[in-house]
C-alpha positions in Angstrom: 5.3 0.7 -9.3 4.0 2.7 -6.4 1.6 2.0 -3.6 -0.7 4.4 -1.8 -2.9 3.3 1.1 -4.5 0.3 -0.5 -3.8 1.3 -4.1 -1.2 -1.2 -5.4 0.9 -1.5 -8.5 0.3 2.0 -9.6 2.1 3.2 -12.8 5.0 5.7 -12.0 2.8 8.6 -13.4 -0.1 7.9 -11.1 -0.4 9.3 -7.5 -3.3 9.1 -5.0 -4.1 11.6 -2.3 -6.7 10.7 0.3 -8.6 12.4 3.0 -11.9 12.1 5.0 -15.0 14.1 4.0 -17.1 15.7 6.7 -19.7 12.9 6.3 -17.0 10.3 7.1 -16.4 9.0 3.5 -12.8 8.4 2.5 -12.0 10.6 -0.6 -9.5 9.3 -3.2 -8.0 11.9 -5.6 -6.3 9.9 -8.3 -3.9 11.8 -10.6 -2.2 10.8 -13.9 0.9 13.1 -14.4 1.7 12.0 -17.9 0.7 12.5 -21.6 -0.1 8.8 -21.9 -3.4 7.4 -20.5 -3.0 5.1 -17.4 -5.1 2.7 -15.3 -5.2 1.9 -11.7 -7.1 -0.8 -9.8 -9.7 0.5 -7.2 -8.9 -1.0 -3.8 -12.4 -0.6 -2.5 -15.9 0.2 -3.9 -15.7 3.8 -5.0 -18.3 6.4 -6.2 -17.5 9.2 -8.5 -17.8 12.5 -6.6 -19.2 14.4 -9.6 -21.1 11.9 -11.7 -22.2 9.3 -9.1 -21.1 6.2 -11.1 -19.8 3.3 -9.0 -16.4 1.6 -9.5 -16.4 -1.8 -7.7 -13.3 -2.9 -5.9 -10.8 -4.5 -8.2 -12.1 -2.6 -11.3 -9.8 -0.5 -13.4 -10.0 3.3 -13.0 -9.0 4.7 -16.4 -7.2 8.0 -16.4 -6.6 10.1 -19.5 -3.5 12.3 -20.1 -3.0 14.7 -17.2 -6.3 13.4 -15.8 -7.7 13.5 -12.2 -10.6 11.5 -10.7 -12.2 12.2 -7.4 -13.8 9.1 -5.9 -15.3 8.4 -2.5 -15.6 5.2 -0.5 -18.5 4.4 1.9 -17.8 5.5 5.5 -15.8 2.9 7.2 -14.7 1.1 4.0 -11.1 0.0 4.4 -8.7 -1.2 1.7 -7.8 -4.8 2.1 -4.1 -5.3 2.7 -2.6 -8.0 0.5 
């Protein structure tokens, strides 16, 4: 299992890249590098960058085969360290 800046217990096929948007939101780019679907638990409340749906903290982010999801957190939202 891998861990990326607040993302915990990620399957081996899932990676997360993060950056800061010009408006201050933290952008989370979640990749599944596998033919099998995968899930990851959102570390903070996230909003889908394209569709606008909200994923509350602690909710599963479902990834299809070779999938990518781009989600944004509110400005100043910090992942809780456990």
